[in-house]
C-alpha positions as CSV (number, residue, x, y, z in Angstrom):
1,M,3.7,-17.9,5.1
2,A,7.1,-17.7,6.8
3,I,8.8,-14.7,8.4
4,I,12.1,-14.0,6.8
5,A,14.8,-11.5,7.8
6,D,14.8,-8.1,6.2
7,K,17.6,-8.2,3.7
8,L,17.9,-4.4,3.4
9,Q,18.3,-3.9,7.2
10,K,20.7,-6.8,7.5
11,A,22.9,-5.5,4.6
12,E,22.9,-2.0,5.9
13,K,24.0,-3.2,9.4
14,Q,26.8,-5.4,7.9
15,M,27.9,-2.5,5.7
16,E,28.1,-0.2,8.7
17,W,30.2,-2.8,10.6
18,Q,32.6,-3.1,7.6
19,R,32.9,0.6,7.4
20,F,33.9,0.8,11.1
21,L,36.4,-2.0,10.7
22,R,37.9,-0.3,7.6
23,Q,38.2,2.9,9.5
24,R,40.0,1.3,12.5
25,V,42.3,-0.6,10.2
26,N,43.2,2.6,8.3
27,V,43.8,4.5,11.5
28,S,46.1,1.6,12.6
29,L,48.0,1.8,9.3
30,L,48.2,5.6,9.7
31,S,49.6,5.2,13.2
32,R,52.4,3.0,11.7
33,G,53.4,5.6,9.2
34,E,51.5,4.3,6.2
35,E,50.0,6.9,3.8
36,I,46.3,6.1,3.8
37,E,43.4,8.3,2.8
38,L,40.4,7.8,5.1
39,E,37.3,6.8,3.1
40,D,34.7,8.1,5.5
41,E,34.6,9.3,9.0
42,M,32.6,7.2,11.4
43,D,31.8,8.2,14.9
44,E,33.8,5.7,17.0
45,D,31.3,6.1,19.9
46,E,28.7,4.4,17.7
47,A,30.9,1.5,16.6
48,P,29.5,-2.0,17.4
49,S,31.2,-3.7,20.2
50,D,32.2,-6.7,18.1
51,V,34.4,-4.6,15.7
52,P,38.1,-5.4,16.5
53,S,39.7,-2.8,18.7
54,F,42.8,-0.7,17.8
55,E,44.8,-2.7,20.3
56,G,43.9,-5.9,18.7
57,L,44.7,-4.5,15.2
58,C,48.1,-3.2,16.4
59,E,49.2,-6.9,16.9
60,K,48.7,-7.6,13.2
61,E,51.3,-7.0,10.5
62,I,51.0,-4.2,7.9
63,P,50.4,-6.5,4.9
64,E,47.7,-8.3,6.8
65,L,46.0,-4.9,7.7
66,K,46.2,-3.8,4.0
67,A,44.5,-7.1,3.0
68,M,41.8,-6.4,5.6
69,V,41.2,-3.0,4.0
70,V,40.9,-4.6,0.5
71,K,38.5,-7.2,1.9
72,C,36.4,-4.5,3.7
73,N,36.2,-2.5,0.4
74,A,35.1,-5.5,-1.6
75,E,32.5,-6.4,1.1
76,I,31.2,-2.8,1.3
77,F,30.8,-2.8,-2.5
78,R,28.9,-6.1,-2.5
79,L,26.6,-4.9,0.3
80,K,26.0,-1.6,-1.5
81,S,24.7,-3.5,-4.5
82,I,22.3,-5.5,-2.2
83,V,21.1,-2.3,-0.6
84,T,20.5,-0.7,-3.9
85,S,18.6,-3.7,-5.3
86,E,16.5,-4.1,-2.1
87,K,15.5,-0.4,-2.3
88,E,14.6,-0.7,-6.0
89,L,12.5,-3.8,-5.1
90,R,10.7,-1.9,-2.3
91,E,10.0,1.0,-4.7
92,T,8.6,-1.5,-7.2
93,W,6.4,-3.0,-4.5
94,K,5.2,0.4,-3.5
95,K,4.2,1.3,-7.1
96,E,2.4,-2.1,-7.5
97,N,0.5,-1.7,-4.2
98,E,-0.5,1.9,-5.2
99,Q,-1.8,0.5,-8.6
100,R,-3.7,-2.4,-6.9
101,K,-5.3,0.1,-4.5
102,K,-6.3,2.4,-7.4
103,D,-7.7,-0.6,-9.3
104,A,-9.7,-1.8,-6.3
105,I,-11.1,1.7,-5.8
106,D,-12.0,1.9,-9.5
107,R,-13.7,-1.5,-9.4
108,A,-15.7,-0.5,-6.3
109,N,-16.8,2.7,-7.9
110,K,-17.8,0.8,-11.1
111,M,-19.8,-1.7,-9.0
112,A,-21.5,1.1,-7.1
113,Q,-22.5,2.8,-10.4
114,M,-23.8,-0.5,-11.8
115,Q,-25.9,-1.1,-8.7
116,A,-27.3,2.4,-8.9
117,M,-28.2,1.9,-12.5
118,E,-29.9,-1.4,-11.6
119,Q,-31.9,0.3,-8.9
120,M,-32.9,3.1,-11.2
121,Q,-34.1,0.6,-13.8
122,M,-36.0,-1.3,-11.2
123,F,-37.7,1.9,-10.0
124,Q,-38.5,2.9,-13.5
125,S,-40.0,-0.5,-14.2
126,M,-42.1,-0.3,-11.0
127,Q,-43.2,3.2,-12.0
128,A,-44.2,2.0,-15.5
129,S,-46.2,-0.9,-14.1
130,M,-47.9,1.3,-11.6
131,Q,-49.0,3.8,-14.3
132,Q,-50.4,0.9,-16.3
133,G,-52.0,-0.7,-13.3
134,P,-53.4,-4.2,-13.2
135,A,-55.6,-5.3,-16.1
136,G,-59.1,-4.0,-15.6
137,A,-58.3,-2.0,-12.5
138,A,-59.4,1.5,-11.9
139,P,-56.8,4.4,-12.2
140,A,-54.5,4.8,-9.3
141,T,-55.9,6.7,-6.4
142,G,-54.7,7.7,-2.9
143,A,-50.9,7.7,-2.3
144,A,-50.1,6.5,-5.9
145,A,-52.1,9.3,-7.4
146,A,-50.5,11.8,-5.0
147,A,-46.9,10.8,-5.9
148,P,-45.3,13.3,-8.3
149,A,-44.2,12.3,-11.7
150,G,-40.8,10.5,-11.9
151,G,-41.7,8.0,-9.2
152,Q,-40.2,10.1,-6.4
153,A,-42.1,11.1,-3.2
154,A,-42.0,14.7,-2.0
155,S,-38.9,13.8,0.0
156,G,-37.1,13.0,-3.3
157,D,-36.6,9.4,-2.2
158,P,-37.4,6.8,-5.0
159,A,-37.6,4.0,-2.5
160,A,-40.3,5.9,-0.5
161,A,-42.2,6.5,-3.8
162,A,-42.0,2.9,-4.7
163,A,-43.2,1.8,-1.2
164,A,-46.1,4.3,-1.4
165,A,-47.1,3.0,-4.9
166,L,-47.0,-0.6,-3.8
167,A,-49.2,0.3,-0.7
168,A,-51.7,2.0,-3.0
169,L,-51.8,-1.0,-5.4
170,A,-52.4,-3.5,-2.5
171,P,-56.1,-2.4,-1.8
172,A,-56.8,-2.3,-5.6
173,A,-55.5,-5.8,-6.1
174,A,-57.4,-7.1,-3.1
175,S,-60.7,-5.8,-4.5
176,S,-60.2,-7.5,-7.8
């Protein structure tokens, strides 16, 4: 499995860079007397250091600056579509992961129920065989006779009741 760059983060960073460039180009055009409406106000203190400076933009001609604004707008539009699709993809992943988690929990609960049913059937089978006893053996005495009906010891633990019943059967089976 390879580690790949985060497309969302990369697109957002590039879009921010383009927005700073567009703002600087627009301010440069405004300072030359062009009537330009600023798209959004970005805090110049937060501009990346590699965005061309105002001084560098002042050396360019007005048509070249206008072309830069058009190019920035097109790039921002393209990057917005990438950001939108990446966010939708992440939302889809989130929903799929939630569904997988729910399915896993449901499967685990179902398995636990099946295991509990199997244990209950095993205890009922053991209880039935203890009540019948071995062929020709005397009725159950001792711990088996003291166990309450339902195969549960006084503590309410079916496993303890089964262990007590097996212990009571052992001497009876040895004497046969």
